[in-house]
N, C-alpha and C positions, 0 to 999 in steps of 0.2 A: 295812493289815491283811490278813494272809493268811487266806483262808477254808479251812476244812476241806473235803475232797472231798464229804462228805455234806451239807454245809450248803447250803440252798437260798437263793435270792435273797431270799425273804420272811423267812427266819430272819436273814439278815445285816441286812436293813432293820430288823427288829424290835430286834435287838441295838443297832444304831446309834441308834435312837430312844430305847430304854431308857436308854442311857448319858447322854442329854441331859436326862433327867427329874430332878426333885428327889427326895429320899428319900421324901417323902410320896406323890408321884405314882407312884414305883416300887412302893410297897406297894399302892396302889390298883390298878395294872395287874396285879400278881401275884395279888391277891385275885380280880380279874375272870378272870384266866387259870385259877386254881384252880376257880372257879365253872364256867367253860366246860368244863374237863376233866372235872368230875364228871358232867356231863350225858351223857358218852360211856361212863360206867361200865356194865358189863353189869347188866341188870335181871333179876329172877327171872321165869320164864315163868309166864303165867297170872295170874289174879286171886288176891291173897293171901287165905288163909282167915280171917285175923284182921286187922282194921283196926289199923294201927300208931297208937299215941298219940304226940303230941309230947313231947319231953323238955324240959319248960319250964325255962328258965334265967332268973334275974333280970336285968333290964336295968341295967347299970352306970350310975351317976349321970352320968358324963362319957364316954359311949360315942361312938366315931367311927362314921361311916357304914360304913366297911370292917369295923369290929368288929361292927356290927349285922348285916351280911350274913353274916359268919362264924357269929355266934351263931344267927341264924334258920335258916341252912342246916343247922346241927347240930340245932336244935330240931325242925325239920320235915324230917328226913333222908329221909322216905318220899316227898316230893314230887318230881315230875319236873322237872329243871332247865330243860329246853327251854321248859316252860310259863311259867316265871318269868323267863326270860332278858331278853326285850324290856322288860318293865316294870321289872325291877331295874336294868337298864342305863340306862333313861331316868331313873330316880330318882337313880342315881349321877351321871349327867351333869348333872342339874339342880343337884346339890350342888356338883360340881367346877367345872363350866363356867359355871353361871348364879348361883352363890353362894347358893343356898338354904340355910338353916340346918340343921345336922345334926339337932337334935331334931325338927324338922318332917318332914324326910326319913325319919328313923328311925320316926316314928309311921306314916307312909305305908307303909314297908316292913313293919312289923308287921301292919298291916291287910291288905296284899297277901298275905303269907304265910298269915295266918289265913283269908282268903277262899279261897285255893287249897287249904288244908287242908279247909275245909268242902266244897269241890267233890270232893276226894279221898274224903271220907267218904261223900258222896252216891253217887259213882260205884262205890264198893266195898261199899256196904251191901247186905244180902241183898234189900232191897226194890228196889235198883237204880234 
């Protein structure tokens, strides 16, 4: 495989590993990459004047863990991704690597996002 001049060794290694994954694992990796990329999005300066409310979306009957992370990231778009990264990654790993059931992991993801949202409200409330 010829590499492009701007391609780093890490990029080549990632592409090589990506190609060896199943379709489902590729989707999981892409979702995690999207999640990580969102944390670097520029944030508005200062404290918001109005506390953002979550955009509640119903939980599909047969939702995947990847789908739940996407749904919850959209529902709680105001949350900082860095604060959620470790716990979300741990739950995703528990599902993918340890075989924990999707409904159980999704329940925990929902609780995690709700907890971080309550912290967001507390932090941004006028009472502070």
